[in-house]
PAMAR-252157 format. One line per 10 residues: number of its first residue (from 1); their letters; for each residue x, y, z of C-alpha. Coordinates in pm, 1 decimal. Last residue first. Layout:
<pts>
NUM = A = X:Y:Z ~ ...
</pts>
This chain:
<pts>
237 = XXXXXXXXXX = 2846.0:2791.4:-7250.2 ~ 3083.5:3005.2:-7033.3 ~ 2790.9:3237.4:-6947.5 ~ 2618.1:2978.2:-6780.0 ~ 2269.9:2882.8:-6938.3 ~ 1926.2:2975.5:-6880.7 ~ 1955.0:3365.3:-6941.9 ~ 1804.8:3649.2:-6748.6 ~ 2017.6:3567.3:-6451.0 ~ 1750.5:3528.5:-6186.2
227 = XXXXXXXXXX = 1446.3:3413.8:-6396.6 ~ 1650.2:3193.2:-6636.4 ~ 1829.0:3049.3:-6352.5 ~ 1533.2:2981.7:-6139.2 ~ 1372.7:2810.1:-6457.8 ~ 1686.1:2609.9:-6508.4 ~ 1681.0:2480.0:-6192.6 ~ 1333.7:2386.4:-6197.0 ~ 1382.6:2173.9:-6528.3 ~ 1657.7:1997.4:-6339.4
217 = XXXXXXXXXX = 1490.4:1924.1:-6029.1 ~ 1174.8:1817.0:-6241.7 ~ 1421.7:1609.2:-6410.1 ~ 1511.6:1397.0:-6119.4 ~ 1173.5:1347.1:-5986.6 ~ 1047.6:1245.0:-6328.5 ~ 1313.4:989.1:-6356.8 ~ 1232.5:873.5:-5990.8 ~ 855.9:851.6:-6133.9 ~ 906.8:674.2:-6431.1
207 = XXXXXXXXXX = 1101.0:407.8:-6239.1 ~ 840.9:367.6:-6001.5 ~ 555.4:338.5:-6248.2 ~ 758.5:72.6:-6463.6 ~ 830.3:-141.9:-6126.7 ~ 435.8:-127.3:-6056.6 ~ 377.7:-242.0:-6395.9 ~ 654.2:-523.3:-6388.3 ~ 905.5:-480.3:-6663.6 ~ 1246.4:-579.9:-6461.7
197 = XXXXXXXXXX = 1592.4:-579.3:-6596.5 ~ 1518.3:-380.1:-6929.5 ~ 1332.8:-106.5:-6726.5 ~ 1620.4:-80.7:-6484.7 ~ 1890.2:-46.7:-6706.3 ~ 1727.1:217.1:-6919.4 ~ 1680.1:411.3:-6591.9 ~ 2056.9:396.1:-6507.2 ~ 2115.6:489.9:-6871.3 ~ 1898.4:803.1:-6836.8
187 = XXXXXXXXXX = 1963.6:930.0:-6480.5 ~ 2316.9:1003.0:-6609.7 ~ 2139.1:1290.1:-6780.7 ~ 2048.1:1489.3:-6481.1 ~ 2419.2:1523.4:-6381.6 ~ 2452.1:1752.3:-6685.9 ~ 2366.1:2023.3:-6517.7 ~ 2644.3:2007.0:-6266.9 ~ 2547.7:2025.0:-5863.4 ~ 2218.0:2083.6:-5899.5
177 = XXXXXXXXXX = 2162.6:1797.7:-6139.9 ~ 2336.0:1586.4:-5877.1 ~ 2087.4:1671.6:-5636.7 ~ 1835.6:1570.6:-5881.9 ~ 2015.8:1244.0:-5951.0 ~ 2024.9:1144.4:-5587.2 ~ 1650.7:1285.1:-5509.2 ~ 1519.2:1043.8:-5799.8 ~ 1658.2:738.9:-5667.3 ~ 1557.3:811.9:-5332.4
167 = XXXXXXXXXX = 1209.5:843.8:-5444.8 ~ 1230.7:515.6:-5642.6 ~ 1341.4:373.9:-5293.9 ~ 1042.9:527.7:-5127.3 ~ 811.7:394.7:-5358.2 ~ 857.6:19.1:-5231.2 ~ 1130.7:-222.6:-5318.3 ~ 993.3:-609.6:-5282.4 ~ 1084.6:-680.1:-5653.7 ~ 1430.3:-520.6:-5641.4
157 = XXXXXXXXXX = 1598.4:-196.7:-5606.4 ~ 1956.2:-222.2:-5448.1 ~ 2121.5:-177.9:-5774.8 ~ 1932.7:156.6:-5852.3 ~ 2015.1:313.9:-5483.1 ~ 2403.7:196.3:-5552.8 ~ 2387.5:388.1:-5866.3 ~ 2234.6:688.7:-5742.5 ~ 2460.7:696.6:-5432.8 ~ 2760.5:662.1:-5676.1
147 = XXXXXXXXXX = 2625.5:941.4:-5886.9 ~ 2601.1:1167.1:-5552.6 ~ 2921.4:1097.6:-5415.2 ~ 3080.2:1142.8:-5766.0 ~ 2908.6:1484.9:-5778.3 ~ 3056.1:1604.3:-5450.6 ~ 3407.9:1477.0:-5523.3 ~ 3417.1:1657.4:-5851.1 ~ 3239.8:1997.9:-5726.6 ~ 3551.3:2197.2:-5763.7
137 = XXXXXXXXXX = 3826.7:2306.4:-5484.3 ~ 4111.3:2065.5:-5631.8 ~ 4190.7:1915.2:-5268.8 ~ 4007.0:1601.9:-5350.7 ~ 4041.6:1626.0:-5719.3 ~ 4391.5:1507.7:-5739.1 ~ 4289.8:1187.1:-5538.9 ~ 4041.4:1076.7:-5789.8 ~ 4251.8:1174.8:-6096.8 ~ 4549.7:978.7:-5941.9
127 = XXXXXXXXXX = 4330.8:657.3:-5880.6 ~ 4487.9:481.5:-5599.3 ~ 4180.0:556.2:-5364.6 ~ 3949.5:405.4:-5642.6 ~ 4195.7:103.5:-5683.0 ~ 4210.8:53.1:-5327.5 ~ 3808.7:68.2:-5271.9 ~ 3773.0:-196.1:-5553.1 ~ 4027.0:-435.7:-5421.9 ~ 3924.2:-432.7:-5053.0
117 = XXXXXXXXXX = 3546.7:-460.3:-5145.2 ~ 3652.2:-734.8:-5377.3 ~ 3849.5:-926.9:-5109.9 ~ 3624.1:-891.7:-4825.0 ~ 3425.2:-1214.9:-4908.3 ~ 3040.9:-1273.8:-4926.4 ~ 2975.7:-1000.7:-5152.8 ~ 2666.8:-785.3:-5148.0 ~ 2676.6:-620.8:-4834.9 ~ 3048.2:-579.9:-4829.2
107 = XXXXXXXXXX = 3056.0:-436.5:-5152.2 ~ 2801.1:-187.2:-5052.5 ~ 3031.4:-133.1:-4728.3 ~ 3323.7:-59.3:-4928.6 ~ 3210.0:145.4:-5224.7 ~ 3035.6:360.8:-4971.1 ~ 3311.0:414.1:-4756.4 ~ 3519.0:543.0:-5067.8 ~ 3249.1:784.7:-5165.7 ~ 3209.3:906.5:-4804.8
97 = XXXXXXXXXX = 3620.6:977.1:-4789.5 ~ 3576.2:1169.4:-5136.8 ~ 3294.1:1360.2:-4970.8 ~ 3482.4:1428.0:-4652.9 ~ 3784.7:1544.1:-4825.0 ~ 3626.1:1754.3:-5087.7 ~ 3459.9:1938.9:-4808.3 ~ 3746.0:1981.1:-4636.5 ~ 3964.4:2100.1:-4923.9 ~ 3661.6:2332.8:-5036.9
87 = XXXXXXXXXX = 3663.3:2472.6:-4666.7 ~ 4011.8:2547.0:-4667.9 ~ 3997.2:2715.0:-5031.9 ~ 3797.4:2917.1:-4894.2 ~ 3717.0:3026.4:-4538.6 ~ 3598.5:2805.9:-4266.1 ~ 3415.3:3043.5:-4002.8 ~ 3057.6:2896.9:-3993.7 ~ 2902.6:3111.7:-4272.4 ~ 3197.2:3001.5:-4474.8
77 = XXXXXXXXXX = 3099.9:2620.5:-4478.7 ~ 2756.1:2721.8:-4567.6 ~ 2889.6:2933.7:-4862.9 ~ 3083.5:2659.6:-4959.0 ~ 2788.9:2431.2:-4960.9 ~ 2602.0:2678.5:-5159.9 ~ 2872.0:2722.4:-5438.9 ~ 2866.3:2326.8:-5444.9 ~ 2489.3:2272.1:-5494.6 ~ 2517.3:2564.7:-5784.3
67 = XXXXXXXXXX = 2791.0:2402.4:-5993.7 ~ 2775.1:2562.1:-6335.1 ~ 2959.4:2903.1:-6221.7 ~ 2970.2:3239.7:-6403.3 ~ 2636.6:3321.3:-6421.0 ~ 2583.6:3697.6:-6454.7 ~ 2388.3:3915.9:-6243.5 ~ 2578.7:4232.5:-6216.6 ~ 2480.0:4446.3:-5910.4 ~ 2783.1:4325.2:-5698.8
57 = XXXXXXXXXX = 3047.5:4148.1:-5888.1 ~ 3079.3:3749.9:-5927.3 ~ 2708.4:3715.0:-5829.6 ~ 2506.6:3474.3:-5620.9 ~ 2364.8:3741.1:-5395.3 ~ 2559.9:4075.0:-5250.7 ~ 2448.4:3933.1:-4886.9 ~ 2825.3:3897.1:-4761.2 ~ 2731.8:3515.6:-4773.3 ~ 2648.5:3510.0:-5114.7
47 = XXXXXXXXXX = 2929.0:3739.8:-5217.2 ~ 3168.8:3468.6:-5054.2 ~ 2994.0:3194.9:-5250.7 ~ 3021.2:3352.1:-5561.5 ~ 3389.6:3445.9:-5516.4 ~ 3472.6:3082.7:-5407.4 ~ 3316.6:2952.1:-5689.2 ~ 3518.9:3154.7:-5919.4 ~ 3814.2:3069.9:-5711.2 ~ 3751.6:2720.2:-5815.5
37 = XXXXXXXXXX = 3839.9:2776.4:-6185.5 ~ 4206.4:2812.0:-6080.7 ~ 4217.0:2449.0:-5965.5 ~ 4383.3:2364.7:-5603.5 ~ 4614.0:2085.3:-5628.2 ~ 4765.7:1922.5:-5303.2 ~ 4904.8:1662.2:-5548.5 ~ 5089.2:1458.9:-5280.4 ~ 4831.6:1591.4:-5023.7 ~ 4558.0:1394.1:-5214.3
27 = XXXXXXXXXX = 4756.3:1067.2:-5217.4 ~ 4814.7:1088.8:-4860.2 ~ 4434.8:1164.4:-4815.2 ~ 4351.8:850.9:-4997.5 ~ 4619.7:632.8:-4778.3 ~ 4444.3:768.8:-4481.5 ~ 4085.3:659.3:-4609.9 ~ 4208.4:327.7:-4723.8 ~ 4348.5:258.0:-4364.5 ~ 4068.7:360.7:-4185.7
17 = XXXXXXXXXX = 3841.8:115.4:-4442.5 ~ 4086.7:-174.3:-4395.4 ~ 4092.1:-123.7:-4010.0 ~ 3719.4:-84.2:-4007.7 ~ 3665.5:-425.9:-4240.9 ~ 3913.4:-616.7:-3997.4 ~ 3749.8:-520.1:-3680.3 ~ 3406.7:-639.7:-3803.4 ~ 3150.2:-447.3:-4048.1 ~ 2794.0:-565.4:-3940.1
7 = XXXXXXX = 2734.2:-252.0:-3728.8 ~ 2861.3:-27.1:-4012.4 ~ 2573.2:-161.6:-4244.9 ~ 2287.2:-85.1:-3952.1 ~ 2449.3:286.6:-3968.8 ~ 2260.8:317.2:-4284.8 ~ 2464.4:483.1:-4601.7
</pts>
C-alpha cells in the first residue's frame, strides 16, 4: 500500500476507515476467541526464541505446525518482549486492519464514488468468520492479507506494467506459500485469469515468471522441511 494512496484520501475517507477499523476491533472483542491449535504455534515460536530450534519438544524434530511464516512472526514478536497469546492478538489485529484498509484504498483508487469502498469494507468487517479469527491466534489474518495483496497486484497489472509488478505478484504468493503450504495453489487461478485477459508475449513471460517465483518459494520450503525434519509434510498430514 503506497503512501501516495493515503495522500489522495480526504477527511471523510479517513473517518470512514478509522470507524470501520474500530468496529472490526469491537467485533473481534465480541468473540475474543483463541483457538487451541494456536498454542502449538506458540510452543514452536517459544522454543525457537529459547534456542531449541523449530521443535515442540527439545531434541525431537517433528513438524507439528503448517504455518512457518506465522511462527516466525510470533518468534520475532516474542523477542521484543511480547508474550503469546498477546503477540498473536496484536499481529492479528494489525494484519486484519491492513487487509480492511487495502480493500478500502483499492476501491477508492478504482471507483469514482466512495460507496463501493465503504460497502465492501463494511461487509468484510461485519463478517463473523473474519472477526473471530482476528484474535484466533493462527495465521488466518496473515494469509488473508497476503492473498489480498496478490489479487490486488494482479488486478493492477496492465499493458504498461513492468517486470517489477510480476515480481511483486510472485513474492505475494511465495509468502502465502510460507504461511500455508496450499497458499501457492491460489496462484493458479490468478495466473490463468491474467493469461486469458492478455496474451501478449511480454505479458506471458511476466506471468510465467511470477508463477515460477511463487513455486520456487514452495519448492524451497518443502526441501528445507525435508532436510530439517526428515519428512516433507507436517505430521498432521
